[in-house]
N, C-alpha and C positions, 0 to 999 in steps of 0.2 A: 504494500500500500504506500503510495507516494505521500510524503508529508504535506499538510495543508499550509504550512508556514515556511518562510525562508530558513535555511539551515543555520543562519547566524541570528535567529530571533532572540531578542532580549525582552523579557517580561518585566515591566516596571509597574509595580503596584501603585495605584492612585491613593491619594490621601482620602480618608473617609469624609463624607459630608458631615457626619456627626458621630460621636462616640458616647457611650454610657457604661459606667462600671456597675455591675449588679452583684449584690451579696447573695450567694446561694447557700446551700446546706452547710452547716457547721462553720460559718465564717469564711469560707473560700470565696473567691471572686471570679467573675467572668466579664469580659469587655465586649459589649455590642458595638458593631461598626455598621454604619449605614452608607450605602453606595447607590448609584443609579438614579432613577427618576422618582422623586417623592410622590408624584401624582399617579404613578402606575400601581398595578396590583402588587401585593407584597409577597416576596419570596424569602423564606428563612432557611439558611444553608448551614450545614455542619459537615464534619469530616470523618475519616476513618482512623483506626488505631495507630497511634504514634505520629500522626500527621497534623495538619493545621488547615483551617478553611481558606486562608490566604493562598495556599498552594493551588487551589482550584480556580485561580484567576483565569487560566485559558478557557475554562468553561463559563464562569459567570461574567467574564468580560463581554461575552456575546449577548448578554441580557440587560446590560445597564441602560440602554436607551428606552427600554419598554417596561422595566420592572423596578419597583422599590425594593432594594435588596438589603437584607439584614444578615450579617455574618456573626457567628459566635463560635467559640472553641469549647470543647469539653474540658473539665478541670484537668490541670496538669499538662495541657497542650497549648500551643500557640500563645495567644495573649493572656491566657488564664493564669491565675496564681498557682504555685506549687503547694500542695497540701499533703497531709499524712497519707502514706501509701495504703493504710488500712481502709481509707475511704475511697480508694480508686477501684470502683466496681460499677457494674451496669445499673444496679439498684440505686446507687447514689447519683449517677448521671441522670437517671430518670427523675429523681427528686430535684436535682439542680434545674432540669428543664422547666419544671413548674414555675420556679422563680424567674427564669430567663424569659419565658413566654409572657408572663405578666409584666415583666420589665420592658419588653418590647412595646407593648401597648401603652404603658405608662410614659415612656420617654419619647416615643415616636408617633403616638396617636393610635387609636383603635381602628383596625380595618381587618378584613378577612386575611388569614395567613395560609400560604401554601408551603408545606414543609418539603425541602429538597435535601435528602440525607444519603450519605454514602457509608456502606460497610458498618462499622461500629455504631455510628450515630443512627443508622437505619434500624439496627437491632434494638437500640435504646428506645427509638420511637415505637417499635412494636411491643415494648414492655411497659408502655403506659397503660393505665386502666381508665377507660378503654383506649386502645390505640386510635389516634386521629382525632380525639375529642378537642374541640376548639379550632380545628383546621378545616379549611375549605377543600383541601386535597392533600395527599401525600404522594411524593415521587421518591422512590427508594432505588438507589443505584447499587446493584450487586450486594444485597444483604447476605452475609455468610450464614445462611440457614440451610437446613437439609430436610428432605422429605422423611416422614416416619418410616417409609419402606427401606431407607438406607441402612447400611451396616453401622450401628451406633458405636461399636467398639472401634472401628476404623476411624470414624469421625473424631472420637475422643482422642485417639492416638495422634491424629493429625494436629489437633490444637495443642497437645502437649509438646509435640516436636516443634511447632511454631514458637511456643514459649521458650524453649531451649535456644532456638536460633536468635530470638530477640535478646536473650540474656547475654549472648556473645557479641552483640553489636558494639562497634567502636563508639565510645561515648564522648571523646574529646578530640578536637581537630585543631591543629595550629592555624589553619585557614579554611574558610568555607569552601574554597575551591577543591580541597581534598575530598570532601564528602561528595561534591558534584561529580568529580572524576570517578569516584567509586561507583556511583549510581550509573554513570554512563557505561561502565565496564560490566555491569551485571545483566545477564540474559533476561531476568524477569522484568527489567525496565527498558528493554530494547525498543518497545513500541511507543515510548514517550515522545511527544512532540518536541521539536528542537527548542532548546532553551529551558525546558522544564527541569532538567537536572540542576541547573543553577538556581532556579526558583525553589526547588526542593530544599537545597542547602540554606537559602536565605530564610525560608519560613519555618524550618524545623530545628534550627540552631539558634542559640542565644549566646552573647558574650559570657565567658566563664567568670565566676565571682572572683577568681584570683586575678582577673585583669589580663590574663594571657590566654589567647585562643578562644575556642567556642565549644559549648556543650549542647547535648540534645535537650530541646525544650521539654520533651516528654522523656524522662530518664528510662533507660532500657529495662530496669527492673519493674517499672510501672507498665510499660508496654507488654512485658512478659506476663504480668499478673492477669491482664485481661484474657490472654490466650489460655491461661491455666484454668480460669473459671468460666469462660464463655459458653462451654458446652451446655451448662445448666440453663442458659437463656436462649438457646437456638431451637426454633420450632417452625413448622410450616404454618404460615398465617391462614386464618379462615376469614374470608371476605365479610361474612355476616357479623364478625366480631369487631370490625373496624368502623369507626364513626364517621368516615368521610370516603369519597372516592380515592382509590389507591392505584398507582401504577408502579410496577417493578420492571426496571431496565437492567439487564445483566450484561456481562461480558459474553464473549462467544462460548456457548456451552461445551464446546470441544476442548476448551482450555481449563486446566485444573483450577478449582476454587471459584469458578463462575457459578452464579445462581441458576438453578434449573428446577422448575416445579416438578412435583411427583408425576409419574406417568399414570398413576391412578386417576381416572377422569374426575372422580368425586372431589379430588383435591384442587382441580382447576376451576371449579364453578365459581364465577364471580371474580376471579383473579386476572387482572389485566397485565399480561406479561409480554415483554419484547426483549430482544437482545441486539447488540451491535456487533456485526461480524468482524472477525480478525482483531478483536480487542480482548484484554484480560480484565482482571479485577480493577485495574486503574483506567477504565474506559473513558472517564471524563478528562483524563490527561493525555489520552491517545487519539481519540476522535471526538473532540468536544462539540463540533458542529452537528454531527449525527446525534449525539446525546441530546443536544438542545432541540433538534428537529422532532425527535420522538416525543420528548417531554411536551413541547408546545402543541403538537397534534392532540395529545391526550387532554391537555388543559382546555383547548378550544372545543374539543368534542364534549367535554363535561360542562362547558360554559362557565369556567371558574377563572379564566385568565383575564 
């Protein structure tokens, strides 16, 4: 697949139109950032495990003219504060979201919200009671959930292996460039659009407290913890239990870790699923235009855009 952008593409994050710091569960904080068109429909975006919502700029930059975009990061990621690792779990993320969603209305005015969530944040959204309450629609990109007909022991082993790999990540870099170079050399990231490796390093590293070099914004032991416990929160969604229209957009189902609904037809009733060919779990960073096109078609069909 030919890249849609020049090979020397540089992604320059714009300054937010407004920011607001929100106190969430047990004193942790999350920073809301508003971008785009304040008069447009509101999209609320969040990210995957170990990442940051700013990293998805190649995706949401295509939406700024049309939508009122609010970004936030899960605790211990991106712009959020670092809290006790014992609170770093999906149940706490879901509790934090309640504060964040109320804060969005309080600071930026009430209007219908469309949730656009990838991977971990999609799983968090599905663990609300009920999922989708207070939203006009949910668009979930490659949520790492598995059908009940799958081999549960193999799935559990997969997450445990992923946790071990996360524990082995390099956590300090003398220069951001070194992380970008590492990402460019890894086969799992070979589909990223040009320039995204540099954006990855910019958005997931912070200056080290020692004043020398850079450290992961989400420490590796925190990222690993999610993998260790995520199996308990993974399930096949039932459309009748979701309080708003929902769209699931996956990576290519022939690629490992892409979402694919159960082949049991009873599990497909009411679930609006699509996938982006030749993409992986990082589809929004590989073919952002196709991801946007599929999402907009869904929103237009549902009359919520």
